[in-house]
PQR file of N, CA, C, O and H, with PARSE charges and radii, in Angstrom:
ATOM      1  N   UNK A   1       0.886  -1.089   0.082 -0.4000 1.5000
ATOM      2  CA  UNK A   1      -0.086  -0.099  -0.116 -0.0000 2.0000
ATOM      3  C   UNK A   1       0.765   1.375  -0.091  0.5500 1.7000
ATOM      4  O   UNK A   1       0.510   2.386  -0.745 -0.5500 1.4000
ATOM      5  N   UNK A   2       1.842   1.154   0.868 -0.4000 1.5000
ATOM      6  CA  UNK A   2       2.751   2.439   1.074 -0.0000 2.0000
ATOM      7  C   UNK A   2       3.517   2.764  -0.373  0.5500 1.7000
ATOM      8  O   UNK A   2       3.627   3.886  -0.868 -0.5500 1.4000
ATOM      9  H   UNK A   2       2.050   0.333   1.399  0.4000 1.0000
ATOM     10  N   UNK A   3       3.949   1.688  -0.854 -0.4000 1.5000
ATOM     11  CA  UNK A   3       4.543   2.061  -2.244 -0.0000 2.0000
ATOM     12  C   UNK A   3       3.794   2.505  -3.400  0.5500 1.7000
ATOM     13  O   UNK A   3       4.264   3.180  -4.316 -0.5500 1.4000
ATOM     14  H   UNK A   3       3.859   0.777  -0.452  0.4000 1.0000
ATOM     15  N   UNK A   4       2.365   2.005  -3.289 -0.4000 1.5000
ATOM     16  CA  UNK A   4       1.402   2.428  -4.313 -0.0000 2.0000
ATOM     17  C   UNK A   4       1.216   3.993  -4.130  0.5500 1.7000
ATOM     18  O   UNK A   4       1.229   4.762  -5.092 -0.5500 1.4000
ATOM     19  H   UNK A   4       1.984   1.457  -2.545  0.4000 1.0000
ATOM     20  N   UNK A   5       1.060   4.360  -2.951 -0.4000 1.5000
ATOM     21  CA  UNK A   5       0.846   5.879  -2.430 -0.0000 2.0000
ATOM     22  C   UNK A   5       1.926   6.744  -2.727  0.5500 1.7000
ATOM     23  O   UNK A   5       1.725   7.941  -2.932 -0.5500 1.4000
ATOM     24  H   UNK A   5       1.049   3.736  -2.170  0.4000 1.0000
ATOM     25  N   UNK A   6       3.098   6.221  -2.770 -0.4000 1.5000
ATOM     26  CA  UNK A   6       4.489   6.938  -3.082 -0.0000 2.0000
ATOM     27  C   UNK A   6       4.508   7.039  -4.774  0.5500 1.7000
ATOM     28  O   UNK A   6       4.974   8.013  -5.365 -0.5500 1.4000
ATOM     29  H   UNK A   6       3.261   5.248  -2.604  0.4000 1.0000
ATOM     30  N   UNK A   7       4.031   6.084  -5.319 -0.4000 1.5000
ATOM     31  CA  UNK A   7       4.139   6.093  -6.840 -0.0000 2.0000
ATOM     32  C   UNK A   7       3.269   7.088  -7.344  0.5500 1.7000
ATOM     33  O   UNK A   7       3.499   7.709  -8.382 -0.5500 1.4000
ATOM     34  H   UNK A   7       3.653   5.292  -4.839  0.4000 1.0000
ATOM     35  N   UNK A   8       2.186   7.265  -6.565 -0.4000 1.5000
ATOM     36  CA  UNK A   8       1.029   8.153  -7.251 -0.0000 2.0000
ATOM     37  C   UNK A   8       1.461   9.687  -6.896  0.5500 1.7000
ATOM     38  O   UNK A   8       0.815  10.518  -7.535 -0.5500 1.4000
ATOM     39  H   UNK A   8       2.000   6.760  -5.723  0.4000 1.0000
ATOM     40  N   UNK A   9       2.244  10.115  -6.171 -0.4000 1.5000
ATOM     41  CA  UNK A   9       2.492  11.443  -5.822 -0.0000 2.0000
ATOM     42  C   UNK A   9       3.484  11.919  -6.920  0.5500 1.7000
ATOM     43  O   UNK A   9       4.401  11.214  -7.341 -0.5500 1.4000
ATOM     44  H   UNK A   9       2.769   9.441  -5.651  0.4000 1.0000
ATOM     45  N   UNK A  10       3.208  13.215  -7.356 -0.4000 1.5000
ATOM     46  CA  UNK A  10       4.030  13.783  -8.340 -0.0000 2.0000
ATOM     47  C   UNK A  10       5.198  14.597  -7.778  0.5500 1.7000
ATOM     48  O   UNK A  10       5.149  15.001  -6.616 -0.5500 1.4000
ATOM     49  H   UNK A  10       2.464  13.788  -7.014  0.4000 1.0000
ATOM     50  N   UNK A  11       6.259  14.852  -8.580 -0.4000 1.5000
ATOM     51  CA  UNK A  11       7.197  15.532  -8.285 -0.0000 2.0000
ATOM     52  C   UNK A  11       6.926  16.982  -8.284  0.5500 1.7000
ATOM     53  O   UNK A  11       6.195  17.343  -9.207 -0.5500 1.4000
ATOM     54  H   UNK A  11       6.298  14.524  -9.524  0.4000 1.0000
ATOM     55  N   UNK A  12       7.370  17.986  -7.406 -0.4000 1.5000
ATOM     56  CA  UNK A  12       7.155  19.339  -7.346 -0.0000 2.0000
ATOM     57  C   UNK A  12       8.258  20.039  -8.167  0.5500 1.7000
ATOM     58  O   UNK A  12       8.207  21.257  -8.340 -0.5500 1.4000
ATOM     59  H   UNK A  12       7.963  17.693  -6.656  0.4000 1.0000
ATOM     60  N   UNK A  13       9.189  19.335  -8.642 -0.4000 1.5000
ATOM     61  CA  UNK A  13      10.142  19.999  -9.511 -0.0000 2.0000
ATOM     62  C   UNK A  13       9.726  20.797 -10.699  0.5500 1.7000
ATOM     63  O   UNK A  13       9.139  20.219 -11.614 -0.5500 1.4000
ATOM     64  H   UNK A  13       9.230  18.346  -8.502  0.4000 1.0000
ATOM     65  N   UNK A  14       9.982  22.090 -10.769 -0.4000 1.5000
ATOM     66  CA  UNK A  14       9.645  23.029 -11.845 -0.0000 2.0000
ATOM     67  C   UNK A  14      10.919  23.546 -12.472  0.5500 1.7000
ATOM     68  O   UNK A  14      11.988  23.341 -11.896 -0.5500 1.4000
ATOM     69  H   UNK A  14      10.460  22.560 -10.026  0.4000 1.0000
ATOM     70  N   UNK A  15      10.871  24.228 -13.662 -0.4000 1.5000
ATOM     71  CA  UNK A  15      12.011  24.735 -14.365 -0.0000 2.0000
ATOM     72  C   UNK A  15      12.361  25.958 -13.681  0.5500 1.7000
ATOM     73  O   UNK A  15      13.480  26.429 -13.883 -0.5500 1.4000
ATOM     74  H   UNK A  15      10.003  24.394 -14.130  0.4000 1.0000
ATOM     75  N   UNK A  16      11.375  26.668 -12.723 -0.4000 1.5000
ATOM     76  CA  UNK A  16      11.879  27.959 -12.099 -0.0000 2.0000
ATOM     77  C   UNK A  16      12.810  27.461 -11.018  0.5500 1.7000
ATOM     78  O   UNK A  16      13.517  28.345 -10.534 -0.5500 1.4000
ATOM     79  H   UNK A  16      10.466  26.287 -12.559  0.4000 1.0000
ATOM     80  N   UNK A  17      12.970  26.237 -10.528 -0.4000 1.5000
ATOM     81  CA  UNK A  17      14.023  25.789  -9.676 -0.0000 2.0000
ATOM     82  C   UNK A  17      15.421  25.920 -10.064  0.5500 1.7000
ATOM     83  O   UNK A  17      16.267  26.143  -9.198 -0.5500 1.4000
ATOM     84  H   UNK A  17      12.396  25.519 -10.921  0.4000 1.0000
ATOM     85  N   UNK A  18      15.762  25.791 -11.402 -0.4000 1.5000
ATOM     86  CA  UNK A  18      16.875  26.027 -11.991 -0.0000 2.0000
ATOM     87  C   UNK A  18      17.364  27.283 -12.072  0.5500 1.7000
ATOM     88  O   UNK A  18      18.575  27.500 -12.070 -0.5500 1.4000
ATOM     89  H   UNK A  18      15.075  25.611 -12.105  0.4000 1.0000
ATOM     90  N   UNK A  19      16.392  28.297 -12.156 -0.4000 1.5000
ATOM     91  CA  UNK A  19      16.653  29.699 -12.044 -0.0000 2.0000
ATOM     92  C   UNK A  19      17.096  30.126 -10.608  0.5500 1.7000
ATOM     93  O   UNK A  19      18.082  30.832 -10.395 -0.5500 1.4000
ATOM     94  H   UNK A  19      15.408  28.121 -12.158  0.4000 1.0000
ATOM     95  N   UNK A  20      16.233  29.607  -9.604 -0.4000 1.5000
ATOM     96  CA  UNK A  20      16.491  30.003  -8.331 -0.0000 2.0000
ATOM     97  C   UNK A  20      18.025  29.375  -7.829  0.5500 1.7000
ATOM     98  O   UNK A  20      18.647  29.982  -6.957 -0.5500 1.4000
ATOM     99  H   UNK A  20      15.432  29.034  -9.777  0.4000 1.0000
ATOM    100  N   UNK A  21      18.517  28.269  -8.371 -0.4000 1.5000
ATOM    101  CA  UNK A  21      19.886  27.838  -8.170 -0.0000 2.0000
ATOM    102  C   UNK A  21      20.739  28.613  -8.861  0.5500 1.7000
ATOM    103  O   UNK A  21      21.820  28.875  -8.334 -0.5500 1.4000
ATOM    104  H   UNK A  21      18.012  27.776  -9.079  0.4000 1.0000
ATOM    105  N   UNK A  22      20.422  29.144 -10.199 -0.4000 1.5000
ATOM    106  CA  UNK A  22      21.391  29.928 -10.934 -0.0000 2.0000
ATOM    107  C   UNK A  22      21.615  31.240 -10.086  0.5500 1.7000
ATOM    108  O   UNK A  22      22.741  31.596  -9.738 -0.5500 1.4000
ATOM    109  H   UNK A  22      19.543  28.931 -10.627  0.4000 1.0000
ATOM    110  N   UNK A  23      20.429  31.951  -9.770 -0.4000 1.5000
ATOM    111  CA  UNK A  23      20.556  33.180  -8.954 -0.0000 2.0000
ATOM    112  C   UNK A  23      21.474  33.088  -7.658  0.5500 1.7000
ATOM    113  O   UNK A  23      22.156  34.074  -7.382 -0.5500 1.4000
ATOM    114  H   UNK A  23      19.515  31.662 -10.052  0.4000 1.0000
ATOM    115  N   UNK A  24      21.531  31.900  -6.806 -0.4000 1.5000
ATOM    116  CA  UNK A  24      21.874  31.703  -5.700 -0.0000 2.0000
ATOM    117  C   UNK A  24      23.490  31.659  -6.047  0.5500 1.7000
ATOM    118  O   UNK A  24      24.303  32.172  -5.279 -0.5500 1.4000
ATOM    119  H   UNK A  24      20.976  31.099  -7.030  0.4000 1.0000
ATOM    120  N   UNK A  25      23.862  31.039  -7.200 -0.4000 1.5000
ATOM    121  CA  UNK A  25      25.264  30.791  -7.492 -0.0000 2.0000
ATOM    122  C   UNK A  25      25.681  32.174  -7.933  0.5500 1.7000
ATOM    123  O   UNK A  25      26.781  32.567  -7.542 -0.5500 1.4000
ATOM    124  H   UNK A  25      23.201  30.623  -7.825  0.4000 1.0000
ATOM    125  N   UNK A  26      24.860  33.057  -8.786 -0.4000 1.5000
ATOM    126  CA  UNK A  26      25.364  34.217  -9.199 -0.0000 2.0000
ATOM    127  C   UNK A  26      25.550  35.359  -7.893  0.5500 1.7000
ATOM    128  O   UNK A  26      26.455  36.194  -7.915 -0.5500 1.4000
ATOM    129  H   UNK A  26      23.967  32.738  -9.103  0.4000 1.0000
ATOM    130  N   UNK A  27      24.714  35.275  -6.947 -0.4000 1.5000
ATOM    131  CA  UNK A  27      24.892  36.046  -5.705 -0.0000 2.0000
ATOM    132  C   UNK A  27      25.996  35.695  -4.972  0.5500 1.7000
ATOM    133  O   UNK A  27      26.680  36.581  -4.458 -0.5500 1.4000
ATOM    134  H   UNK A  27      23.979  34.597  -6.930  0.4000 1.0000
ATOM    135  N   UNK A  28      26.350  34.222  -4.812 -0.4000 1.5000
ATOM    136  CA  UNK A  28      27.573  33.933  -4.238 -0.0000 2.0000
ATOM    137  C   UNK A  28      28.706  34.432  -4.917  0.5500 1.7000
ATOM    138  O   UNK A  28      29.459  35.125  -4.233 -0.5500 1.4000
ATOM    139  H   UNK A  28      25.795  33.503  -5.229  0.4000 1.0000
ATOM    140  N   UNK A  29      29.031  34.230  -6.195 -0.4000 1.5000
ATOM    141  CA  UNK A  29      30.010  34.893  -6.854 -0.0000 2.0000
ATOM    142  C   UNK A  29      30.190  36.360  -6.646  0.5500 1.7000
ATOM    143  O   UNK A  29      31.318  36.792  -6.411 -0.5500 1.4000
ATOM    144  H   UNK A  29      28.420  33.667  -6.751  0.4000 1.0000
ATOM    145  N   UNK A  30      29.008  37.275  -6.724 -0.4000 1.5000
ATOM    146  CA  UNK A  30      29.193  38.295  -6.637 -0.0000 2.0000
ATOM    147  C   UNK A  30      29.572  38.920  -5.055  0.5500 1.7000
ATOM    148  O   UNK A  30      30.127  40.009  -4.909 -0.5500 1.4000
ATOM    149  H   UNK A  30      28.091  36.924  -6.914  0.4000 1.0000
ATOM    150  N   UNK A  31      29.213  38.128  -4.043 -0.4000 1.5000
ATOM    151  CA  UNK A  31      29.570  38.257  -2.797 -0.0000 2.0000
ATOM    152  C   UNK A  31      31.073  38.023  -2.715  0.5500 1.7000
ATOM    153  O   UNK A  31      31.725  38.879  -2.116 -0.5500 1.4000
ATOM    154  H   UNK A  31      28.762  37.244  -4.162  0.4000 1.0000
ATOM    155  N   UNK A  32      31.615  37.131  -3.160 -0.4000 1.5000
ATOM    156  CA  UNK A  32      32.977  36.574  -3.108 -0.0000 2.0000
ATOM    157  C   UNK A  32      33.889  37.781  -3.571  0.5500 1.7000
ATOM    158  O   UNK A  32      34.837  38.254  -2.944 -0.5500 1.4000
ATOM    159  H   UNK A  32      31.086  36.435  -3.646  0.4000 1.0000
ATOM    160  N   UNK A  33      33.377  38.197  -4.862 -0.4000 1.5000
ATOM    161  CA  UNK A  33      34.256  39.305  -5.587 -0.0000 2.0000
ATOM    162  C   UNK A  33      34.043  40.638  -4.701  0.5500 1.7000
ATOM    163  O   UNK A  33      34.931  41.490  -4.715 -0.5500 1.4000
ATOM    164  H   UNK A  33      32.607  37.813  -5.371  0.4000 1.0000
ATOM    165  N   UNK A  34      33.027  40.804  -4.029 -0.4000 1.5000
ATOM    166  CA  UNK A  34      33.049  42.101  -3.000 -0.0000 2.0000
ATOM    167  C   UNK A  34      33.911  41.904  -1.936  0.5500 1.7000
ATOM    168  O   UNK A  34      34.506  42.896  -1.517 -0.5500 1.4000
ATOM    169  H   UNK A  34      32.305  40.111  -4.017  0.4000 1.0000
ATOM    170  N   UNK A  35      34.114  40.775  -1.382 -0.4000 1.5000
ATOM    171  CA  UNK A  35      34.906  40.336  -0.299 -0.0000 2.0000
ATOM    172  C   UNK A  35      36.449  40.487  -0.677  0.5500 1.7000
ATOM    173  O   UNK A  35      37.301  40.805   0.154 -0.5500 1.4000
ATOM    174  H   UNK A  35      33.631  39.969  -1.722  0.4000 1.0000
ATOM    175  N   UNK A  36      36.695  40.247  -1.913 -0.4000 1.5000
ATOM    176  CA  UNK A  36      38.142  40.149  -2.405 -0.0000 2.0000
ATOM    177  C   UNK A  36      38.622  41.530  -2.858  0.5500 1.7000
ATOM    178  O   UNK A  36      39.790  41.647  -3.228 -0.5500 1.4000
ATOM    179  H   UNK A  36      36.004  39.989  -2.587  0.4000 1.0000
ATOM    180  N   UNK A  37      37.903  42.448  -2.853 -0.4000 1.5000
ATOM    181  CA  UNK A  37      38.030  43.860  -3.257 -0.0000 2.0000
ATOM    182  C   UNK A  37      39.260  44.503  -2.438  0.5500 1.7000
ATOM    183  O   UNK A  37      39.106  44.681  -1.230 -0.5500 1.4000
ATOM    184  H   UNK A  37      36.954  42.353  -2.553  0.4000 1.0000
ATOM    185  N   UNK A  38      40.459  44.853  -3.048 -0.4000 1.5000
ATOM    186  CA  UNK A  38      41.472  45.376  -2.182 -0.0000 2.0000
ATOM    187  C   UNK A  38      41.278  46.877  -1.537  0.5500 1.7000
ATOM    188  O   UNK A  38      41.152  47.035  -0.323 -0.5500 1.4000
ATOM    189  H   UNK A  38      40.584  44.708  -4.029  0.4000 1.0000
ATOM    190  N   UNK A  39      41.270  47.804  -2.344 -0.4000 1.5000
ATOM    191  CA  UNK A  39      41.469  49.226  -1.742 -0.0000 2.0000
ATOM    192  C   UNK A  39      40.335  49.618  -0.794  0.5500 1.7000
ATOM    193  O   UNK A  39      40.549  49.877   0.391 -0.5500 1.4000
ATOM    194  H   UNK A  39      41.373  47.675  -3.331  0.4000 1.0000
ATOM    195  N   UNK A  40      39.072  49.654  -1.376 -0.4000 1.5000
ATOM    196  CA  UNK A  40      37.993  50.056  -0.486 -0.0000 2.0000
ATOM    197  C   UNK A  40      36.855  48.961  -0.592  0.5500 1.7000
ATOM    198  O   UNK A  40      36.414  48.627  -1.692 -0.5500 1.4000
ATOM    199  H   UNK A  40      38.898  49.443  -2.338  0.4000 1.0000
ATOM    200  N   UNK A  41      36.388  48.403   0.622 -0.4000 1.5000
ATOM    201  CA  UNK A  41      35.231  47.548   0.517 -0.0000 2.0000
ATOM    202  C   UNK A  41      33.923  48.314   0.872  0.5500 1.7000
ATOM    203  O   UNK A  41      33.808  49.096   1.816 -0.5500 1.4000
ATOM    204  H   UNK A  41      36.746  48.674   1.515  0.4000 1.0000
ATOM    205  N   UNK A  42      32.915  47.961  -0.059 -0.4000 1.5000
ATOM    206  CA  UNK A  42      31.577  48.531   0.156 -0.0000 2.0000
ATOM    207  C   UNK A  42      30.881  47.750   1.221  0.5500 1.7000
ATOM    208  O   UNK A  42      30.313  46.705   0.904 -0.5500 1.4000
ATOM    209  H   UNK A  42      33.009  47.326  -0.825  0.4000 1.0000
ATOM    210  N   UNK A  43      30.877  48.160   2.434 -0.4000 1.5000
ATOM    211  CA  UNK A  43      30.242  47.459   3.613 -0.0000 2.0000
ATOM    212  C   UNK A  43      28.757  47.228   3.236  0.5500 1.7000
ATOM    213  O   UNK A  43      28.291  46.104   3.420 -0.5500 1.4000
ATOM    214  H   UNK A  43      31.339  49.009   2.691  0.4000 1.0000
ATOM    215  N   UNK A  44      28.062  48.111   2.775 -0.4000 1.5000
ATOM    216  CA  UNK A  44      26.487  48.045   2.693 -0.0000 2.0000
ATOM    217  C   UNK A  44      26.273  46.950   1.548  0.5500 1.7000
ATOM    218  O   UNK A  44      25.296  46.204   1.617 -0.5500 1.4000
ATOM    219  H   UNK A  44      28.441  49.024   2.626  0.4000 1.0000
ATOM    220  N   UNK A  45      27.182  46.856   0.500 -0.4000 1.5000
ATOM    221  CA  UNK A  45      26.970  45.921  -0.538 -0.0000 2.0000
ATOM    222  C   UNK A  45      27.361  44.322  -0.026  0.5500 1.7000
ATOM    223  O   UNK A  45      26.832  43.281  -0.417 -0.5500 1.4000
ATOM    224  H   UNK A  45      27.975  47.462   0.444  0.4000 1.0000
ATOM    225  N   UNK A  46      28.190  44.444   0.730 -0.4000 1.5000
ATOM    226  CA  UNK A  46      28.653  43.266   1.373 -0.0000 2.0000
ATOM    227  C   UNK A  46      27.511  42.525   2.362  0.5500 1.7000
ATOM    228  O   UNK A  46      27.264  41.319   2.351 -0.5500 1.4000
ATOM    229  H   UNK A  46      28.619  45.289   1.048  0.4000 1.0000
ATOM    230  N   UNK A  47      26.867  43.549   3.229 -0.4000 1.5000
ATOM    231  CA  UNK A  47      25.744  43.075   4.012 -0.0000 2.0000
ATOM    232  C   UNK A  47      24.679  42.724   3.327  0.5500 1.7000
ATOM    233  O   UNK A  47      24.083  41.664   3.517 -0.5500 1.4000
ATOM    234  H   UNK A  47      27.068  44.528   3.238  0.4000 1.0000
ATOM    235  N   UNK A  48      24.314  43.703   2.363 -0.4000 1.5000
ATOM    236  CA  UNK A  48      23.124  43.344   1.337 -0.0000 2.0000
ATOM    237  C   UNK A  48      23.103  41.913   0.763  0.5500 1.7000
ATOM    238  O   UNK A  48      22.185  41.093   0.800 -0.5500 1.4000
ATOM    239  H   UNK A  48      24.798  44.564   2.208  0.4000 1.0000
ATOM    240  N   UNK A  49      24.470  41.797   0.163 -0.4000 1.5000
ATOM    241  CA  UNK A  49      24.843  40.438  -0.479 -0.0000 2.0000
ATOM    242  C   UNK A  49      24.745  39.338   0.529  0.5500 1.7000
ATOM    243  O   UNK A  49      24.237  38.281   0.155 -0.5500 1.4000
ATOM    244  H   UNK A  49      25.215  42.463   0.133  0.4000 1.0000
ATOM    245  N   UNK A  50      25.118  39.441   1.618 -0.4000 1.5000
ATOM    246  CA  UNK A  50      24.996  38.330   2.623 -0.0000 2.0000
ATOM    247  C   UNK A  50      23.670  38.011   3.066  0.5500 1.7000
ATOM    248  O   UNK A  50      23.295  36.846   3.201 -0.5500 1.4000
ATOM    249  H   UNK A  50      25.531  40.299   1.922  0.4000 1.0000
ATOM    250  N   UNK A  51      22.916  39.056   3.306 -0.4000 1.5000
ATOM    251  CA  UNK A  51      21.513  38.717   3.776 -0.0000 2.0000
ATOM    252  C   UNK A  51      20.744  38.218   2.344  0.5500 1.7000
ATOM    253  O   UNK A  51      19.856  37.380   2.499 -0.5500 1.4000
ATOM    254  H   UNK A  51      23.220  40.002   3.196  0.4000 1.0000
ATOM    255  N   UNK A  52      20.994  38.625   1.122 -0.4000 1.5000
ATOM    256  CA  UNK A  52      20.111  37.893   0.041 -0.0000 2.0000
ATOM    257  C   UNK A  52      20.792  36.652  -0.156  0.5500 1.7000
ATOM    258  O   UNK A  52      20.008  35.818  -0.609 -0.5500 1.4000
ATOM    259  H   UNK A  52      21.716  39.305   0.995  0.4000 1.0000
ATOM    260  N   UNK A  53      22.088  36.151   0.029 -0.4000 1.5000
ATOM    261  CA  UNK A  53      22.470  34.769  -0.165 -0.0000 2.0000
ATOM    262  C   UNK A  53      22.006  33.794   0.921  0.5500 1.7000
ATOM    263  O   UNK A  53      21.799  32.601   0.699 -0.5500 1.4000
ATOM    264  H   UNK A  53      22.724  36.828   0.398  0.4000 1.0000
ATOM    265  N   UNK A  54      21.848  34.423   2.183 -0.4000 1.5000
ATOM    266  CA  UNK A  54      21.135  33.758   3.286 -0.0000 2.0000
ATOM    267  C   UNK A  54      19.704  33.407   2.915  0.5500 1.7000
ATOM    268  O   UNK A  54      19.301  32.264   3.131 -0.5500 1.4000
ATOM    269  H   UNK A  54      22.016  35.392   2.364  0.4000 1.0000
ATOM    270  N   UNK A  55      18.923  34.311   2.378 -0.4000 1.5000
ATOM    271  CA  UNK A  55      17.509  34.263   2.077 -0.0000 2.0000
ATOM    272  C   UNK A  55      17.535  33.060   0.940  0.5500 1.7000
ATOM    273  O   UNK A  55      16.782  32.094   1.060 -0.5500 1.4000
ATOM    274  H   UNK A  55      19.250  35.240   2.203  0.4000 1.0000
ATOM    275  N   UNK A  56      18.405  33.179  -0.115 -0.4000 1.5000
ATOM    276  CA  UNK A  56      18.360  32.343  -1.453 -0.0000 2.0000
ATOM    277  C   UNK A  56      18.738  30.929  -0.800  0.5500 1.7000
ATOM    278  O   UNK A  56      18.072  29.948  -1.134 -0.5500 1.4000
ATOM    279  H   UNK A  56      19.016  33.964  -0.212  0.4000 1.0000
ATOM    280  N   UNK A  57      19.639  30.811  -0.009 -0.4000 1.5000
ATOM    281  CA  UNK A  57      19.995  29.542   0.509 -0.0000 2.0000
ATOM    282  C   UNK A  57      18.875  28.850   1.201  0.5500 1.7000
ATOM    283  O   UNK A  57      18.679  27.657   0.967 -0.5500 1.4000
ATOM    284  H   UNK A  57      20.180  31.607   0.262  0.4000 1.0000
ATOM    285  N   UNK A  58      18.157  29.480   1.999 -0.4000 1.5000
ATOM    286  CA  UNK A  58      17.105  28.929   2.878 -0.0000 2.0000
ATOM    287  C   UNK A  58      16.050  28.538   1.880  0.5500 1.7000
ATOM    288  O   UNK A  58      15.518  27.432   1.984 -0.5500 1.4000
ATOM    289  H   UNK A  58      18.317  30.448   2.189  0.4000 1.0000
ATOM    290  N   UNK A  59      15.714  29.365   0.923 -0.4000 1.5000
ATOM    291  CA  UNK A  59      14.640  28.966  -0.157 -0.0000 2.0000
ATOM    292  C   UNK A  59      15.239  27.813  -1.018  0.5500 1.7000
ATOM    293  O   UNK A  59      14.413  27.005  -1.440 -0.5500 1.4000
ATOM    294  H   UNK A  59      16.146  30.262   0.838  0.4000 1.0000
ATOM    295  N   UNK A  60      16.197  27.664  -1.259 -0.4000 1.5000
ATOM    296  CA  UNK A  60      16.893  26.523  -1.994 -0.0000 2.0000
ATOM    297  C   UNK A  60      16.781  25.287  -1.229  0.5500 1.7000
ATOM    298  O   UNK A  60      16.485  24.216  -1.761 -0.5500 1.4000
ATOM    299  H   UNK A  60      16.869  28.321  -0.917  0.4000 1.0000
ATOM    300  N   UNK A  61      17.030  25.437   0.099 -0.4000 1.5000
ATOM    301  CA  UNK A  61      16.976  24.265   0.971 -0.0000 2.0000
ATOM    302  C   UNK A  61      15.588  23.843   1.017  0.5500 1.7000
ATOM    303  O   UNK A  61      15.400  22.632   0.912 -0.5500 1.4000
ATOM    304  H   UNK A  61      17.270  26.307   0.531  0.4000 1.0000
ATOM    305  N   UNK A  62      14.484  24.670   1.166 -0.4000 1.5000
ATOM    306  CA  UNK A  62      13.180  24.313   1.338 -0.0000 2.0000
ATOM    307  C   UNK A  62      12.594  23.698  -0.054  0.5500 1.7000
ATOM    308  O   UNK A  62      11.763  22.794  -0.130 -0.5500 1.4000
ATOM    309  H   UNK A  62      14.637  25.654   1.252  0.4000 1.0000
ATOM    310  N   UNK A  63      13.178  24.351  -1.081 -0.4000 1.5000
ATOM    311  CA  UNK A  63      12.865  23.802  -2.535 -0.0000 2.0000
ATOM    312  C   UNK A  63      13.340  22.497  -2.555  0.5500 1.7000
ATOM    313  O   UNK A  63      12.520  21.599  -2.746 -0.5500 1.4000
ATOM    314  H   UNK A  63      13.854  25.086  -1.019  0.4000 1.0000
ATOM    315  N   UNK A  64      14.609  22.202  -2.380 -0.4000 1.5000
ATOM    316  CA  UNK A  64      15.278  20.888  -2.800 -0.0000 2.0000
ATOM    317  C   UNK A  64      14.662  19.884  -1.771  0.5500 1.7000
ATOM    318  O   UNK A  64      14.528  18.727  -2.168 -0.5500 1.4000
ATOM    319  H   UNK A  64      15.275  22.931  -2.224  0.4000 1.0000
ATOM    320  N   UNK A  65      14.284  20.176  -0.540 -0.4000 1.5000
ATOM    321  CA  UNK A  65      13.749  19.289   0.243 -0.0000 2.0000
ATOM    322  C   UNK A  65      12.290  18.937  -0.124  0.5500 1.7000
ATOM    323  O   UNK A  65      11.809  17.905   0.344 -0.5500 1.4000
ATOM    324  H   UNK A  65      14.393  21.116  -0.218  0.4000 1.0000
ATOM    325  N   UNK A  66      11.586  19.700  -0.901 -0.4000 1.5000
ATOM    326  CA  UNK A  66      10.289  19.186  -1.301 -0.0000 2.0000
ATOM    327  C   UNK A  66      10.188  18.504  -2.616  0.5500 1.7000
ATOM    328  O   UNK A  66       9.115  18.191  -3.132 -0.5500 1.4000
ATOM    329  H   UNK A  66      11.977  20.538  -1.281  0.4000 1.0000
ATOM    330  N   UNK A  67      11.416  18.279  -3.158 -0.4000 1.5000
ATOM    331  CA  UNK A  67      11.587  17.307  -4.219 -0.0000 2.0000
ATOM    332  C   UNK A  67      11.170  15.932  -4.076  0.5500 1.7000
ATOM    333  O   UNK A  67      11.334  15.138  -5.002 -0.5500 1.4000
ATOM    334  H   UNK A  67      12.288  18.533  -2.740  0.4000 1.0000
TER
END
């Protein structure tokens, strides 16, 4: 019975998930580039990028756990 119920459920994977993962990678690359700047660092941009990356990482975790 249990296997039949599992087989009936559909995957919640959509093509939007790919864009979410790509945006997360893009934000991470941007944050690393901001952190590696030598002469002056933009503290506001680093903070904003960190918050955005954390939000996207949590969203990606919830999205992937729902697959």
